[in-house]
N, C-alpha and C positions, 0 to 999 in steps of 0.2 A: 689695488689697495695695498699690496705688499710694498710697493714703492713708497707710499706715504708712511707706512709703519717703519720702514728702514730709515727714512729721513728723520723721523721723530727719535728713533733709537740713537742715531748718530748725534742729533742735537742734544739729547739728554745725557750723553756719556763721553763725549770726545773732546771737551775743551779744558784747557788749563790756564790758570791765571799767570801773570808774569812771575809770581813767586812759586809757581808749580803746584799751587793748590788746585784740586779738581773743582770744576765749575759745572753746574747743571744749566742747560739751556731750555728755554720755554718759548715755543712759537707764539702762543697767546692769541692766535687768530686762525685756527684751523676751521675752514668752512668750504663749501663747494666751490665758491668763486676763486679760492686760492689753491685749487687742485687742478693741475694740467695733465692732459692725457697725451703722452709723447709716443710717436711712432718710431720704432727701430727699423730703419730701412734694411739693415743686414739680416734680421731675423723675421721681420714682418710682425713682430709682437708689439703690443702696446703696454706702456708703463705709466703708472700714475706718479706724478712728481709734485712735490710741495713747493709752493711759491710764496712770495710776499712776506719777507722776514722783517718788515719795517717795525712791527710791534714786538719783535723777539727781544728777549732779555736773558742775561746770564747772571747767576748768583752762586755763591759758594754752596757746596753740598750741605744739605740739612738747614738751609736758610731761606725757606720758601717765604717767610714773613717779610723778607727784604724786597720782594717783588712789588713794583708800583701798581696802582690801579691801571688796568689795561682796557683798550677800546674794543676788545673782541665782542662779537654779537652774543647776547645771552642765549639765543637758541642753540648755539654751538659751543657753549661753555664745556670745559672738560667734564667727563671723559669724552675723548674724541670719537667714541663709538657712535655718537649721534650721526655723523656723516656716513659711517659704515652701515648703520641700520637703514638709513634712507636709501643707500645704494641697493641693499637687499630688497627693499620695497619696490624700487624701480625695476629690478631684474625680473620680478614676477608679475608686475602690473603696469609697467611703463611710467612715463612722466606724470600721468594723472595721479599716481599713487603718492607722489611727493606732496602735492597739494592736498589730497584727501587726508594724508597722515598729519600734516600741519593743522588742518581744520579740526581734526579730532583732538589734537593736543590743546588747541585754542579753546575748544568747547568743553574741556575737561575740568573747568572750574579753577584753573590756576591763575594767579595774579601776581604782579610784582609788589614791592613795598608800597607803591602809590595806588594800589588797587586797579592797575591797568592790566587788562587781559593780555596774555602772551601765549606763544606756541612753544615754550620751553619743554624740555624732556623731563625736567624735575620741577617740583613746586617747593619753593623756599618756605621755611617756617620761621616766624619772628616772635620775639618776646614782646612784653608790653611797651618797651622803648623802641620797637621796630628795628631791632638789631637781628640780623639773620643768625639763627641758632641751630639750624638743621635743614634737611631737605627730604622729600619723599618722591619716589618714582611715580610718574603719572600713570593712571590705569590705562590710558589710551596707548601708552608705549607697550605695556604688557599685552594688551589686546592685539596690537599690530605684530608683535613677535609671534604670537600664536597664529595670526592670520597668514603671515608670510610662510611659516613652516607648513601649514596645511593647504596652501594655495595650489591649485591644479597645475600651475606653471613652476612650482617649486621643484627642487631636486635635492639629492643627498648633500652635495656641497653647500647649497644655499642654507639648508637646514643646519648643517654644521657651523656655518658662519653665524647664524642667529643664536644658536646654543652657546657659542663662544662669547658673543656679546652679552647674553643674559647672565652667564655664570662668572665672567671675568671682567666685564666692562661696566655694567650697570650697577655699580656698588657705590653707596653713599660715601663710605670711608675710603678715601683715595689710597691709603696705605695698603689696602687689601686688593686693589686692582692689579691686573697683570702688568708686568713690566713691558715697556715698549719693545725691547729686544726680543721678548718672547712672542709678542704679537706677530712680528714678521715671520717667525718660525711657524706659528700656527697657520697664518694665512698662506704661506708657501705650501704647507701640507694640504690645505683645502684646495688651493689652486691646482696641485698635482692630481687630486681626486677629480676636480672638474674637467681636467684635460682627458682623464680616462673615460669619464662619462661621455664627453663630446666625441672621442674617438670611437666609442662603442656605438653611438648613434649614427656616425658616418658609415661604419661597417654594416649596420642593419639596413640603412637606406640603400647601400650599394648591393645588398644581397636580398 
């Protein structure tokens, strides 16, 4: 996951226009299908890599309104924590958790503007003209956060990951969400903690 966060941080902060104005990049289609797991033959480690930049777009800083409508799936609309939270569910319960989590969101009463049921993480709110005016986090998402943290297969690093998602990612106001460069730092810290836990288990098994 750190690899994805690093890629997003680079995309969000490393581009310049021809006139040297800073540009902000937006991937606009972060979803499981666009995340690759790469093997490092030298270290034996696996790294998550972000792919498919066909929908990406660059706009001047503080000009988010210039972004065109994008084709990204509603289920994985920003914040990108949606992918990370599904990963946490998979870590404690396997692939069946992905489907169960999606079903719970689907059955949480959420609909799109056309009253079509969906498995989004947030439910959009509309005014009388059917213009989106806000959003609320679905209760199924909150329930799964609690379920993952208390699961018998959970661990301190997984709990830390979910707490990070709850406190820093799942915020309606995007200006209050954690910056992508900080996400990588937090995930690296959690990864280091996970390595310590794994090493401790290996030591216990050997003795």
